[in-house]
C-alpha positions, 0 to 999 in steps of 0.5 A: 500499499502506497499511503496507509491513513494509520501512517499520516503525520500530523503537522499539528505535533511540530512546532512551526519556526520555534526558533531563538534568536540572539539580539545585538544586546546579548539577549536571547529572544523567543519567537511566538512559536518558541514561547508556546513550546517552552512556555516561559513564565514572568520571573522564571529562568532558563538553565542553558548547557554548552554543547561541544558542537556549537549547540545549546541544551536548555531547561525553562524553570518556573519563578519558584524554582530553587535552581539559582543558576538559571537566567531569569526571563523578562517579558515586554509586551508579551515577548519573552527574552533573556540577558545571556550576554555574559554567557555569550561573551565567555564563549566568544560569540559575536551577537554584535556583528552587523552581517550575521545574527545567530539563531537557535532552532528549538527542538524538544528532545525526550530528556527530562531534567529534574521532571522538566522537558530538555530543549536542543537549541540547534545554532545557525547563522543567518545573513542580516538584511539591510535597507539601502536608500535608492531615492526619496522614499524608496528603499531596497531590502538586499542581502549584505555580502 
């Protein structure tokens, strides 16, 4: 049988575009999809584990967690971010680069840490776009070389 209905993959079971981006300020910001997947809470925190391959592991902790090693979430206008600047500085991640943005695609693993789900943050680099003026009122978006 070429198409077995019992093996249909439910697209709703996969997170779409769950990613975190490293802002030029050194903050790790979550996309809306990432916030739905990670479920951060105001005054909660995120534990980060540094992988040897440039990827990260993370666990999101609730506000009442006793673990003081986490980076605190901040929420502004419903947008969650955490200041990881000191960590990024320690590993030499160039978050202020004007040509490249560091993005982490987020995937939930089957692991648990202290009963909380563990997520893998897969690192990738994305060229930043710049807006160049062609004339008065005209703008053109180009990828930087």
